[in-house]
N, CA, C and O atoms as CSV, one atom per row, in Angstrom:
chain,resi,resn,atom,element,x,y,z
A,1,UNK,N,N,138.217,189.734,-57.896
A,1,UNK,CA,C,138.169,188.134,-56.980
A,1,UNK,C,C,139.083,187.200,-57.713
A,1,UNK,O,O,139.219,186.780,-58.862
A,2,UNK,N,N,139.488,187.100,-56.874
A,2,UNK,CA,C,141.215,186.210,-57.627
A,2,UNK,C,C,140.920,184.813,-57.586
A,2,UNK,O,O,140.279,184.219,-56.719
A,3,UNK,N,N,141.542,184.277,-58.780
A,3,UNK,CA,C,141.095,183.066,-59.575
A,3,UNK,C,C,141.741,181.558,-58.626
A,3,UNK,O,O,142.927,181.399,-58.337
A,4,UNK,N,N,140.758,180.722,-58.326
A,4,UNK,CA,C,140.934,178.971,-57.848
A,4,UNK,C,C,142.730,178.958,-58.026
A,4,UNK,O,O,143.321,179.380,-59.021
A,5,UNK,N,N,143.336,178.406,-56.883
A,5,UNK,CA,C,144.774,177.546,-57.078
A,5,UNK,C,C,144.244,176.591,-57.439
A,5,UNK,O,O,143.181,176.025,-57.182
A,6,UNK,N,N,145.605,176.323,-58.487
A,6,UNK,CA,C,145.315,175.247,-59.578
A,6,UNK,C,C,146.431,174.325,-58.393
A,6,UNK,O,O,147.312,174.984,-57.841
A,7,UNK,N,N,146.303,172.782,-58.072
A,7,UNK,CA,C,147.126,171.984,-57.900
A,7,UNK,C,C,148.393,171.533,-59.042
A,7,UNK,O,O,148.217,171.300,-60.238
A,8,UNK,N,N,149.366,171.501,-58.483
A,8,UNK,CA,C,150.553,171.278,-59.583
A,8,UNK,C,C,150.362,169.825,-60.057
A,8,UNK,O,O,149.649,169.169,-59.297
A,9,UNK,N,N,150.816,169.191,-61.098
A,9,UNK,CA,C,150.571,167.712,-61.480
A,9,UNK,C,C,151.953,167.399,-60.823
A,9,UNK,O,O,153.063,167.916,-60.700
A,10,UNK,N,N,151.218,166.177,-60.440
A,10,UNK,CA,C,152.788,165.124,-59.715
A,10,UNK,C,C,151.863,164.043,-59.090
A,10,UNK,O,O,150.650,163.910,-59.256
A,11,UNK,N,N,152.745,163.273,-58.304
A,11,UNK,CA,C,152.532,162.216,-57.756
A,11,UNK,C,C,151.438,162.736,-56.267
A,11,UNK,O,O,150.216,162.741,-56.413
A,12,UNK,N,N,152.027,163.104,-55.031
A,12,UNK,CA,C,151.561,163.521,-54.037
A,12,UNK,C,C,150.956,162.607,-53.305
A,12,UNK,O,O,149.857,162.689,-52.757
A,13,UNK,N,N,151.543,161.922,-53.312
A,13,UNK,CA,C,151.141,160.493,-52.103
A,13,UNK,C,C,152.286,161.202,-50.978
A,13,UNK,O,O,151.580,161.748,-50.130
A,14,UNK,N,N,153.514,161.383,-50.679
A,14,UNK,CA,C,153.667,162.032,-49.226
A,14,UNK,C,C,154.157,161.210,-48.706
A,14,UNK,O,O,154.987,160.444,-49.197
A,15,UNK,N,N,153.641,161.204,-47.346
A,15,UNK,CA,C,154.149,160.275,-46.353
A,15,UNK,C,C,153.788,159.117,-46.588
A,15,UNK,O,O,154.676,158.326,-46.271
A,16,UNK,N,N,152.617,158.482,-47.125
A,16,UNK,CA,C,152.412,157.305,-47.740
A,16,UNK,C,C,153.372,156.413,-48.481
A,16,UNK,O,O,153.417,155.190,-48.350
A,17,UNK,N,N,154.305,157.298,-49.449
A,17,UNK,CA,C,155.172,156.459,-50.311
A,17,UNK,C,C,156.560,156.786,-49.521
A,17,UNK,O,O,157.508,156.066,-49.836
A,18,UNK,N,N,156.765,157.654,-48.661
A,18,UNK,CA,C,157.950,158.055,-47.778
A,18,UNK,C,C,158.074,156.881,-46.931
A,18,UNK,O,O,159.147,156.285,-46.843
A,19,UNK,N,N,156.717,156.409,-46.116
A,19,UNK,CA,C,156.766,155.470,-45.349
A,19,UNK,C,C,157.325,153.944,-45.839
A,19,UNK,O,O,157.937,153.065,-45.232
A,20,UNK,N,N,156.824,154.051,-47.212
A,20,UNK,CA,C,156.838,152.742,-48.017
A,20,UNK,C,C,158.095,152.046,-48.561
A,20,UNK,O,O,158.331,150.841,-48.651
A,21,UNK,N,N,158.882,153.168,-48.918
A,21,UNK,CA,C,160.112,153.212,-49.395
A,21,UNK,C,C,160.965,152.816,-48.159
A,21,UNK,O,O,161.556,151.736,-48.165
A,22,UNK,N,N,161.055,153.769,-46.964
A,22,UNK,CA,C,161.733,153.046,-45.686
A,22,UNK,C,C,161.483,151.781,-45.684
A,22,UNK,O,O,162.481,151.060,-45.711
A,23,UNK,N,N,160.149,151.114,-45.652
A,23,UNK,CA,C,160.251,150.173,-45.236
A,23,UNK,C,C,160.234,148.616,-45.749
A,23,UNK,O,O,160.121,147.486,-45.274
A,24,UNK,N,N,160.431,149.304,-47.099
A,24,UNK,CA,C,161.069,148.358,-48.152
A,24,UNK,C,C,162.769,148.334,-48.452
A,24,UNK,O,O,163.421,147.480,-49.053
A,25,UNK,N,N,163.117,149.314,-47.948
A,25,UNK,CA,C,164.707,149.716,-48.045
A,25,UNK,C,C,165.115,148.657,-46.677
A,25,UNK,O,O,165.910,147.756,-46.945
A,26,UNK,N,N,164.692,148.726,-45.507
A,26,UNK,CA,C,164.932,148.122,-44.458
A,26,UNK,C,C,164.975,146.825,-44.591
A,26,UNK,O,O,165.964,146.181,-44.242
A,27,UNK,N,N,163.537,146.094,-45.294
A,27,UNK,CA,C,163.546,144.669,-45.765
A,27,UNK,C,C,164.861,144.641,-46.544
A,27,UNK,O,O,165.699,143.864,-46.087
A,28,UNK,N,N,165.148,145.224,-47.453
A,28,UNK,CA,C,166.323,144.903,-48.688
A,28,UNK,C,C,167.978,144.820,-47.241
A,28,UNK,O,O,168.862,143.967,-47.324
A,29,UNK,N,N,167.930,145.927,-46.113
A,29,UNK,CA,C,169.002,145.905,-45.782
A,29,UNK,C,C,169.293,144.569,-44.567
A,29,UNK,O,O,170.338,144.203,-44.029
A,30,UNK,N,N,168.127,144.162,-44.462
A,30,UNK,CA,C,168.078,142.828,-43.287
A,30,UNK,C,C,168.343,142.010,-43.893
A,30,UNK,O,O,169.359,141.431,-43.510
A,31,UNK,N,N,167.704,141.475,-45.083
A,31,UNK,CA,C,168.092,140.293,-45.989
A,31,UNK,C,C,169.611,140.740,-46.378
A,31,UNK,O,O,170.437,139.882,-46.066
A,32,UNK,N,N,169.925,141.418,-46.737
A,32,UNK,CA,C,171.257,142.069,-46.918
A,32,UNK,C,C,172.171,141.457,-46.144
A,32,UNK,O,O,173.090,140.831,-46.673
A,33,UNK,N,N,172.042,141.558,-44.702
A,33,UNK,CA,C,172.423,141.399,-43.230
A,33,UNK,C,C,172.552,139.781,-43.314
A,33,UNK,O,O,173.616,139.214,-43.068
A,34,UNK,N,N,171.149,138.966,-43.753
A,34,UNK,CA,C,171.161,138.067,-43.544
A,34,UNK,C,C,172.493,137.094,-44.024
A,34,UNK,O,O,173.393,136.466,-43.464
A,35,UNK,N,N,171.987,137.404,-45.562
A,35,UNK,CA,C,173.515,137.091,-46.691
A,35,UNK,C,C,174.927,137.424,-45.907
A,35,UNK,O,O,175.955,136.825,-46.223
A,36,UNK,N,N,174.910,138.363,-44.923
A,36,UNK,CA,C,176.599,138.461,-44.872
A,36,UNK,C,C,176.732,137.871,-43.740
A,36,UNK,O,O,177.901,137.697,-43.398
A,37,UNK,N,N,175.790,137.437,-42.915
A,37,UNK,CA,C,175.919,136.955,-41.612
A,37,UNK,C,C,175.984,135.037,-41.812
A,37,UNK,O,O,176.320,134.222,-40.953
A,38,UNK,N,N,175.627,134.827,-42.951
A,38,UNK,CA,C,175.651,133.429,-43.483
A,38,UNK,C,C,177.175,133.121,-44.223
A,38,UNK,O,O,177.924,132.145,-44.243
A,39,UNK,N,N,177.215,134.540,-44.837
A,39,UNK,CA,C,178.675,133.817,-45.781
A,39,UNK,C,C,179.804,133.958,-44.188
A,39,UNK,O,O,180.739,133.178,-44.006
A,40,UNK,N,N,179.401,135.221,-43.089
A,40,UNK,CA,C,180.845,135.027,-42.699
A,40,UNK,C,C,180.685,133.822,-41.477
A,40,UNK,O,O,181.541,133.373,-40.716
A,41,UNK,N,N,179.420,133.537,-41.599
A,41,UNK,CA,C,179.451,132.251,-40.339
A,41,UNK,C,C,180.101,130.892,-40.922
A,41,UNK,O,O,180.720,130.166,-40.144
A,42,UNK,N,N,179.965,130.530,-42.318
A,42,UNK,CA,C,180.322,129.303,-42.970
A,42,UNK,C,C,181.876,129.878,-43.300
A,42,UNK,O,O,182.896,129.190,-43.332
A,43,UNK,N,N,181.784,131.158,-43.509
A,43,UNK,CA,C,183.678,131.518,-44.159
A,43,UNK,C,C,183.376,131.260,-45.437
A,43,UNK,O,O,184.222,130.535,-45.961
A,44,UNK,N,N,182.408,131.606,-46.210
A,44,UNK,CA,C,182.203,131.280,-47.598
A,44,UNK,C,C,181.289,130.105,-47.504
A,44,UNK,O,O,181.058,129.380,-46.537
A,45,UNK,N,N,180.631,130.061,-49.211
A,45,UNK,CA,C,179.786,128.899,-49.330
A,45,UNK,C,C,180.099,128.051,-50.155
A,45,UNK,O,O,180.301,128.691,-51.187
A,46,UNK,N,N,180.338,126.569,-50.433
A,46,UNK,CA,C,180.341,125.630,-51.251
A,46,UNK,C,C,179.484,125.285,-51.438
A,46,UNK,O,O,178.671,125.417,-50.523
A,47,UNK,N,N,179.023,124.632,-52.654
A,47,UNK,CA,C,178.256,124.133,-53.487
A,47,UNK,C,C,177.403,123.299,-52.258
A,47,UNK,O,O,176.256,123.719,-52.106
A,48,UNK,N,N,177.832,122.124,-51.323
A,48,UNK,CA,C,176.939,121.508,-50.861
A,48,UNK,C,C,176.310,122.540,-49.459
A,48,UNK,O,O,175.288,122.419,-48.784
A,49,UNK,N,N,177.235,123.377,-49.422
A,49,UNK,CA,C,176.722,124.334,-48.417
A,49,UNK,C,C,175.489,125.228,-48.680
A,49,UNK,O,O,174.563,125.375,-47.883
A,50,UNK,N,N,175.601,125.861,-50.010
A,50,UNK,CA,C,174.691,126.628,-50.458
A,50,UNK,C,C,173.393,125.568,-51.341
A,50,UNK,O,O,172.395,126.091,-51.837
A,51,UNK,N,N,173.563,124.579,-51.378
A,51,UNK,CA,C,172.225,123.469,-51.850
A,51,UNK,C,C,171.618,123.105,-50.678
A,51,UNK,O,O,170.474,122.665,-50.789
A,52,UNK,N,N,172.325,123.212,-49.046
A,52,UNK,CA,C,171.937,122.691,-48.197
A,52,UNK,C,C,170.963,124.206,-47.692
A,52,UNK,O,O,169.805,124.056,-47.302
A,53,UNK,N,N,171.518,125.420,-47.756
A,53,UNK,CA,C,170.945,126.563,-47.895
A,53,UNK,C,C,169.264,127.168,-48.386
A,53,UNK,O,O,168.415,127.906,-47.886
A,54,UNK,N,N,169.414,126.365,-49.643
A,54,UNK,CA,C,168.389,126.580,-50.393
A,54,UNK,C,C,167.230,125.068,-50.230
A,54,UNK,O,O,166.201,124.966,-50.897
A,55,UNK,N,N,167.636,124.165,-49.351
A,55,UNK,CA,C,166.825,123.404,-49.175
A,55,UNK,C,C,165.280,123.203,-48.982
A,55,UNK,O,O,164.405,122.474,-49.451
A,56,UNK,N,N,165.423,124.655,-47.654
A,56,UNK,CA,C,164.615,124.475,-46.835
A,56,UNK,C,C,163.596,125.999,-47.467
A,56,UNK,O,O,163.825,126.799,-48.374
A,57,UNK,N,N,162.530,125.877,-46.551
A,57,UNK,CA,C,161.935,126.983,-47.485
A,57,UNK,C,C,161.974,128.087,-47.237
A,57,UNK,O,O,161.512,128.935,-48.000
A,58,UNK,N,N,162.772,128.484,-45.625
A,58,UNK,CA,C,162.994,129.652,-44.865
A,58,UNK,C,C,163.808,130.672,-45.536
A,58,UNK,O,O,163.851,131.875,-45.277
A,59,UNK,N,N,164.678,129.783,-46.762
A,59,UNK,CA,C,165.786,131.077,-46.907
A,59,UNK,C,C,164.689,131.462,-48.315
A,59,UNK,O,O,164.579,132.608,-48.752
A,60,UNK,N,N,164.015,130.376,-48.827
A,60,UNK,CA,C,163.108,130.638,-50.019
A,60,UNK,C,C,162.073,131.788,-49.770
A,60,UNK,O,O,161.809,132.594,-50.663
A,61,UNK,N,N,161.417,131.846,-48.360
A,61,UNK,CA,C,160.736,132.518,-48.296
A,61,UNK,C,C,161.045,134.365,-48.230
A,61,UNK,O,O,160.504,135.307,-48.809
A,62,UNK,N,N,162.594,134.238,-46.859
A,62,UNK,CA,C,163.092,135.480,-47.489
A,62,UNK,C,C,163.372,136.055,-48.300
A,62,UNK,O,O,163.399,137.285,-48.320
A,63,UNK,N,N,163.798,134.941,-49.638
A,63,UNK,CA,C,164.370,135.472,-50.635
A,63,UNK,C,C,163.043,136.270,-51.092
A,63,UNK,O,O,163.107,137.498,-51.136
A,64,UNK,N,N,161.675,135.520,-51.480
A,64,UNK,CA,C,160.895,136.328,-52.076
A,64,UNK,C,C,160.436,137.455,-51.121
A,64,UNK,O,O,159.788,138.303,-51.736
A,65,UNK,N,N,160.560,137.687,-49.960
A,65,UNK,CA,C,159.861,139.202,-49.290
A,65,UNK,C,C,160.822,140.259,-49.720
A,65,UNK,O,O,160.578,141.447,-49.929
A,66,UNK,N,N,162.208,139.484,-49.839
A,66,UNK,CA,C,163.239,140.291,-50.261
A,66,UNK,C,C,163.116,141.016,-51.546
A,66,UNK,O,O,163.479,142.192,-51.576
A,67,UNK,N,N,162.700,140.512,-52.490
A,67,UNK,CA,C,161.966,140.217,-54.231
A,67,UNK,C,C,160.661,141.083,-54.050
A,67,UNK,O,O,160.514,141.917,-54.944
A,68,UNK,N,N,159.916,141.065,-53.309
A,68,UNK,CA,C,158.740,141.573,-53.598
A,68,UNK,C,C,159.119,143.158,-52.602
A,68,UNK,O,O,158.637,144.246,-52.918
A,69,UNK,N,N,159.874,142.997,-51.635
A,69,UNK,CA,C,160.226,144.655,-51.494
A,69,UNK,C,C,160.517,145.148,-52.317
A,69,UNK,O,O,159.923,146.144,-52.730
A,70,UNK,N,N,161.964,144.433,-53.102
A,70,UNK,CA,C,162.164,145.119,-54.103
A,70,UNK,C,C,161.518,146.167,-55.263
A,70,UNK,O,O,161.774,147.342,-55.523
A,71,UNK,N,N,160.675,145.315,-55.773
A,71,UNK,CA,C,159.777,145.450,-56.772
A,71,UNK,C,C,158.881,146.097,-56.051
A,71,UNK,O,O,159.130,147.177,-56.588
A,72,UNK,N,N,158.042,146.368,-55.286
A,72,UNK,CA,C,157.421,147.542,-54.306
A,72,UNK,C,C,158.483,148.974,-54.208
A,72,UNK,O,O,158.054,150.092,-54.493
A,73,UNK,N,N,159.777,148.750,-53.803
A,73,UNK,CA,C,160.381,150.063,-53.723
A,73,UNK,C,C,160.656,150.734,-55.447
A,73,UNK,O,O,160.568,151.868,-55.916
A,74,UNK,N,N,161.035,149.325,-56.055
A,74,UNK,CA,C,161.376,150.077,-57.679
A,74,UNK,C,C,160.089,150.513,-58.203
A,74,UNK,O,O,160.148,151.136,-59.263
A,75,UNK,N,N,158.376,150.229,-57.438
A,75,UNK,CA,C,157.112,150.483,-58.756
A,75,UNK,C,C,157.465,152.348,-57.785
A,75,UNK,O,O,157.556,153.429,-58.365
A,76,UNK,N,N,157.541,152.193,-56.804
A,76,UNK,CA,C,156.977,153.334,-56.129
A,76,UNK,C,C,157.892,154.920,-56.764
A,76,UNK,O,O,157.692,156.061,-57.180
A,77,UNK,N,N,158.844,154.038,-56.482
A,77,UNK,CA,C,160.151,155.330,-57.546
A,77,UNK,C,C,159.738,155.532,-59.104
A,77,UNK,O,O,159.715,156.595,-59.726
A,78,UNK,N,N,159.415,154.222,-59.570
A,78,UNK,CA,C,159.098,154.813,-60.945
A,78,UNK,C,C,158.209,155.220,-61.324
A,78,UNK,O,O,158.334,155.752,-62.427
A,79,UNK,N,N,156.746,155.240,-60.668
A,79,UNK,CA,C,155.585,155.902,-60.588
A,79,UNK,C,C,155.827,157.377,-60.322
A,79,UNK,O,O,155.689,158.444,-60.920
A,80,UNK,N,N,156.109,157.088,-59.548
A,80,UNK,CA,C,156.313,158.471,-58.879
A,80,UNK,C,C,156.928,159.859,-59.974
A,80,UNK,O,O,156.378,160.904,-60.322
A,81,UNK,N,N,158.394,159.236,-60.302
A,81,UNK,CA,C,159.289,159.554,-61.697
A,81,UNK,C,C,158.103,160.334,-62.974
A,81,UNK,O,O,157.867,161.442,-63.455
A,82,UNK,N,N,157.684,159.091,-63.063
A,82,UNK,CA,C,156.532,158.975,-64.376
A,82,UNK,C,C,155.828,160.313,-64.157
A,82,UNK,O,O,156.148,161.332,-64.769
A,83,UNK,N,N,154.704,160.242,-63.114
A,83,UNK,CA,C,154.065,161.103,-62.519
A,83,UNK,C,C,154.469,162.766,-62.413
A,83,UNK,O,O,153.739,163.717,-62.689
A,84,UNK,N,N,155.262,162.778,-62.135
A,84,UNK,CA,C,156.462,164.128,-61.991
A,84,UNK,C,C,156.592,164.657,-63.398
A,84,UNK,O,O,156.224,165.751,-63.825
A,85,UNK,N,N,157.221,163.609,-64.074
A,85,UNK,CA,C,157.876,164.156,-65.487
A,85,UNK,C,C,157.430,163.937,-66.947
A,85,UNK,O,O,157.878,164.458,-67.969
A,86,UNK,N,N,156.038,162.678,-66.732
A,86,UNK,CA,C,155.840,162.631,-68.167
A,86,UNK,C,C,153.929,163.261,-67.834
A,86,UNK,O,O,153.098,162.625,-67.186
A,87,UNK,N,N,153.708,164.580,-68.485
A,87,UNK,CA,C,152.824,164.985,-68.350
A,87,UNK,C,C,151.566,164.911,-69.328
A,87,UNK,O,O,150.559,165.546,-69.014
A,88,UNK,N,N,151.588,164.045,-70.681
A,88,UNK,CA,C,150.697,163.454,-71.496
A,88,UNK,C,C,150.384,162.121,-70.931
A,88,UNK,O,O,151.132,161.146,-70.850
A,89,UNK,N,N,148.740,162.287,-70.428
A,89,UNK,CA,C,148.276,161.302,-69.827
A,89,UNK,C,C,148.551,160.003,-70.502
A,89,UNK,O,O,149.472,159.318,-70.057
A,90,UNK,N,N,147.822,159.558,-71.585
A,90,UNK,CA,C,148.142,158.408,-71.880
A,90,UNK,C,C,149.579,157.763,-71.879
A,90,UNK,O,O,149.758,156.612,-71.481
A,91,UNK,N,N,150.683,158.642,-72.390
A,91,UNK,CA,C,151.960,158.693,-72.475
A,91,UNK,C,C,152.437,157.800,-70.976
A,91,UNK,O,O,153.058,156.737,-70.972
A,92,UNK,N,N,151.958,158.557,-69.764
A,92,UNK,CA,C,152.417,158.057,-68.979
A,92,UNK,C,C,151.440,157.004,-67.912
A,92,UNK,O,O,151.824,156.685,-66.786
A,93,UNK,N,N,149.925,156.487,-68.612
A,93,UNK,CA,C,149.199,155.584,-68.225
A,93,UNK,C,C,150.194,154.279,-69.014
A,93,UNK,O,O,150.241,153.096,-68.675
A,94,UNK,N,N,150.724,154.764,-69.832
A,94,UNK,CA,C,151.370,153.066,-71.036
A,94,UNK,C,C,152.605,152.869,-70.548
A,94,UNK,O,O,153.150,151.775,-70.699
A,95,UNK,N,N,153.243,153.938,-69.870
A,95,UNK,CA,C,154.560,153.470,-69.337
A,95,UNK,C,C,154.381,153.021,-68.074
A,95,UNK,O,O,155.079,152.091,-67.670
A,96,UNK,N,N,153.492,153.568,-67.319
A,96,UNK,CA,C,153.151,152.898,-66.012
A,96,UNK,C,C,152.958,151.566,-66.167
A,96,UNK,O,O,153.537,150.732,-65.470
A,97,UNK,N,N,152.058,151.259,-67.172
A,97,UNK,CA,C,151.785,149.633,-67.462
A,97,UNK,C,C,152.927,148.908,-67.893
A,97,UNK,O,O,153.128,147.733,-67.587
A,98,UNK,N,N,153.567,149.497,-68.498
A,98,UNK,CA,C,154.639,148.865,-68.860
A,98,UNK,C,C,155.809,148.592,-67.766
A,98,UNK,O,O,156.392,147.518,-67.618
A,99,UNK,N,N,155.975,149.489,-67.214
A,99,UNK,CA,C,156.465,149.021,-65.663
A,99,UNK,C,C,155.831,148.110,-65.164
A,99,UNK,O,O,156.372,147.011,-65.041
A,100,UNK,N,N,154.848,148.266,-64.851
A,100,UNK,CA,C,153.740,147.232,-64.061
A,100,UNK,C,C,153.816,145.532,-64.306
A,100,UNK,O,O,154.032,144.619,-63.509
A,101,UNK,N,N,153.541,145.536,-65.766
A,101,UNK,CA,C,154.032,144.180,-66.625
A,101,UNK,C,C,155.509,143.814,-66.371
A,101,UNK,O,O,155.638,142.626,-66.076
A,102,UNK,N,N,156.537,144.446,-66.403
A,102,UNK,CA,C,158.025,144.149,-66.257
A,102,UNK,C,C,157.659,144.031,-64.637
A,102,UNK,O,O,156.870,143.087,-64.682
A,103,UNK,N,N,157.716,144.283,-63.699
A,103,UNK,CA,C,157.717,144.190,-62.478
A,103,UNK,C,C,156.758,143.019,-62.297
A,103,UNK,O,O,157.371,142.120,-61.721
A,104,UNK,N,N,155.669,142.716,-62.522
A,104,UNK,CA,C,154.976,141.700,-62.448
A,104,UNK,C,C,155.811,140.202,-63.228
A,104,UNK,O,O,155.759,139.089,-62.705
A,105,UNK,N,N,156.442,140.453,-64.360
A,105,UNK,CA,C,157.086,139.285,-64.582
A,105,UNK,C,C,158.109,139.372,-63.749
A,105,UNK,O,O,158.090,138.312,-63.122
A,106,UNK,N,N,158.831,139.903,-63.445
A,106,UNK,CA,C,160.223,139.821,-62.278
A,106,UNK,C,C,159.439,138.758,-61.173
A,106,UNK,O,O,159.825,137.597,-61.040
A,107,UNK,N,N,158.154,139.391,-60.318
A,107,UNK,CA,C,157.778,138.759,-59.799
A,107,UNK,C,C,157.512,137.035,-59.568
A,107,UNK,O,O,157.725,136.229,-58.662
A,108,UNK,N,N,157.024,137.006,-60.707
A,108,UNK,CA,C,156.811,135.571,-61.562
A,108,UNK,C,C,157.822,134.762,-61.897
A,108,UNK,O,O,157.828,133.534,-61.820
A,109,UNK,N,N,158.939,135.683,-62.382
A,109,UNK,CA,C,159.991,134.458,-62.601
A,109,UNK,C,C,160.872,134.242,-61.375
A,109,UNK,O,O,161.541,133.210,-61.317
A,110,UNK,N,N,160.930,135.325,-60.189
A,110,UNK,CA,C,161.193,134.873,-58.822
A,110,UNK,C,C,160.777,133.898,-58.415
A,110,UNK,O,O,161.645,133.129,-58.002
A,111,UNK,N,N,159.044,133.322,-58.290
A,111,UNK,CA,C,158.440,132.640,-57.925
A,111,UNK,C,C,158.632,131.052,-58.652
A,111,UNK,O,O,158.610,129.983,-58.043
A,112,UNK,N,N,158.796,131.224,-59.902
A,112,UNK,CA,C,159.510,129.920,-60.533
A,112,UNK,C,C,160.809,129.378,-60.335
A,112,UNK,O,O,161.042,128.175,-60.217
A,113,UNK,N,N,161.724,130.373,-60.299
A,113,UNK,CA,C,162.970,130.427,-59.722
A,113,UNK,C,C,163.211,129.599,-58.377
A,113,UNK,O,O,164.104,128.756,-58.278
A,114,UNK,N,N,162.178,129.980,-57.186
A,114,UNK,CA,C,162.429,129.648,-56.042
A,114,UNK,C,C,161.268,128.525,-55.843
A,114,UNK,O,O,161.239,128.247,-54.644
A,115,UNK,N,N,160.488,127.922,-56.426
A,115,UNK,CA,C,159.617,127.117,-56.004
A,115,UNK,C,C,159.300,126.276,-57.346
A,115,UNK,O,O,158.838,125.162,-57.097
A,116,UNK,N,N,159.418,126.508,-58.405
A,116,UNK,CA,C,159.109,125.609,-59.832
A,116,UNK,C,C,160.274,125.215,-60.543
A,116,UNK,O,O,160.167,124.774,-61.688
A,117,UNK,N,N,161.327,125.324,-60.008
A,117,UNK,CA,C,162.719,124.292,-60.687
A,117,UNK,C,C,162.117,122.872,-60.042
A,117,UNK,O,O,161.162,122.665,-59.294
A,118,UNK,N,N,162.936,122.135,-60.561
A,118,UNK,CA,C,163.133,120.672,-60.401
A,118,UNK,C,C,163.866,120.414,-58.979
A,118,UNK,O,O,164.883,120.942,-58.529
A,119,UNK,N,N,163.209,119.653,-58.549
A,119,UNK,CA,C,163.782,119.517,-56.782
A,119,UNK,C,C,165.413,118.607,-57.281
A,119,UNK,O,O,165.416,117.507,-57.833
A,120,UNK,N,N,166.181,119.094,-57.057
A,120,UNK,CA,C,168.041,118.421,-56.626
A,120,UNK,C,C,167.977,117.663,-55.598
A,120,UNK,O,O,168.998,117.138,-55.153
């Protein structure tokens, strides 16, 4: 009788992660294209144009969506790397927790920069 086949340790999220990485990358590409269009349209940005750009919520929301996509993209990559290469469970969970804490901190910092600052 043959022994049961063991599944190798690793992320194994497959298609779901592949699609999520492509969608988050697409959001980041679109945001970068938006910046290029704004810079080309205005021929650069001086302070009054910069201030006007950030005075409305549309650009702030676009920036928040970009940062959310960037952080989700980073989480998927880091989680997969940690699951593939860090075998001891306790160390892997600790590192994943640290990555989550840093990424949530970055998201909070993004929110505070976009909407928490003094209105100028």
